N, C-alpha and C positions, 0 to 999 in steps of 0.2 A: 623836435628831437628830444630823445630822453636818454639818459645814462643809466644802465641796469646792470647789476651782478647776480650771477646765479652760481651755485655749486653745481659739480657735475650731475649729481642726482636729482636736481631740480629742474634739469633741461626737459622739454618735451622731446618726442621723437621727431617732430617736425623741425625743431631748433637744431637738434643734432645733425640731421640730414642736410640742413641748410648750411651749418658750419662745415661739414665735411665737403659739401659742394664747393663753398668758398675757398677752404683750403686747397682743393683740387691736388691732392697727393695720390698718385695712382696706387700705391700700396694700401691706401685707406678707403678706396672708391668702394669696395664691397664690405666694408666694416659693418658688422651687426652691432645694435644697441648694447647688448651685454658687453661686448668687446671694447666699445667706447667707454663705457662705465668703468670698466677694469683698467684700460690703459690710461685713463685720465682721472682717476679716483682721488688723487691728491692735487687736483686743479680747481681753478674757479675761472668762470668765463665772464668778461666784462664786455658789455654791448653798448652800441650806440643804436637806437631803434627809432622808427618813425611813429607817427600818430596811429598806424594800423597794427604797431608792434612787429614791424618787419625788420630784419636785422640790416642795418646799414654798414656796421663794421664790428669786428669781433677781435678780441685780444685774450689769449688764454695766460693765467699765472699757474706756473708749476711750483708747488709747494715742496716737492722732493728734489731739492737741487743743493747739493753740497760739494763745495771744493776743499781738497786738501792743499794748503798752502803753508810751505815749510813745516810739515808734520802737524799742522793744526786743521781740524775739520771746522769749516765755516758754512752755515747754511743761508742761503739766500732764497728770496722768491725770484722765480725766474720768469720774465715776461717773454712769451713766444707767440707766433702764429697770428701777428696782426695782418688783417686783410680788410679791406673796403669792398662793399658790394659793387660799387662804382668808384672808377679812378677820377682824380682830378675835381672832386665835389667837396673836398675838405673833410670828409667823414673820418678818415683815418687820423687826421692832425687832431681833430675835436676829440676822438676818443682817447688819443695819447694825452691831451691835456686833462680831461676828466680822470683818467687813470692815475697820472701822476700825482695829482692833488688828492685822490683816494688813498694811494699808497702812502703819502706823506701825512695825511690825517690819522690813518691807522698805525703809523709808525712801523711799516712793514719794510725792511731792507730789501730793495728790488732791483735786480739788473737785468739787462737783455744784451743781445748780440746782434750784429748786423754785418753784411758785406760792404764793401767800399761803395758801391754803386748806390746804397741806401743812405749814406752819410748825409747828403743835402736835405733829405726829407727830415732826418732827426735833427739836424742844425736848425732847419726852419721851425721845428717844433720847440727849440731851445732845450733840448735834452743834452745834458754833459756827455760828451764821448771820449773815452780812452782809446786813442787812436792805436791801432795795430797791436793790441794787448791780448786780444782774444786768441791769436795763433798760439800763444805761450800756455793756453790750457790743453792739458792732454786727456783723450778719452780712450777707454779701454775698447778696443775693436778686435774681436777675434783673438782675445788674450795678448794684444799688442798695444802699447800706449803710442797713440797717434796724435798729432796736432789737430786742434779744432779746425774746421774749414771757414770759420767765422773770421772777420778781420778785427772788429772793433767792439768794446765792452760799451753798453749803454747804461748810465747811471740814471735810475728813476728816483731812487731815495736810498741813500746808505750813509753810514756815519763817516766822519773824515778819517778815522783809523783804518776803516776797511778799504776806503778808497785809496788811501796811501799803500795798503797791501796789494791791491789790484794794480796800481799804476807801477808798482815794482816789479810786476811781472816780465819776463824776458826769456829769451833763449836758454840763458843760464839759471833762471829762477822760474821753474814752470809751477803751474797749479795742476791738480789732478781731479777730474770729475769722479766723484764717488757715487755709485749707485748702490742701494741698500744690499744687495747681494755681494757686493765687493768692498763692503767696509773693512773687512778683515785681511784684505789681500795686500795691502800696502805695507 
């Protein structure tokens, strides 16, 4: 097994099709290559591949992720879309290990999110979890601020100061996800 990283524009058509198949998101099933490039232009893909370069697991890093916390815009790399080609083989856990090490080596402040049922997996991977903090992040949906549907914030690599800010999130102290087009709306 090898750990490999590619920017969106470095992915082959076959890799893109395989990633979409692994993610299995119905809205993306018919996505064309140019759409993929456009949608994920600010991303990087981390892979665990076998000797034949078949993808065993994939993790995407979104570099266009900004939270407004107490009036301050803070950018993070967002780790999303972790999926293994086969369950219970250790591919996902191994990729998380390589990925976390890579983010620390490159000093990229990286967080992720998960639902309650995925906690045991990330706990087993020794990823620090800020339990029940993700719901305090508001997302703009149809011009209305709604709570994130994730439960927890995953800490892959961030400063103690930023961890403290995230740990301070609550129903009374929300963070707001800022998308490029919305930067001037808050």
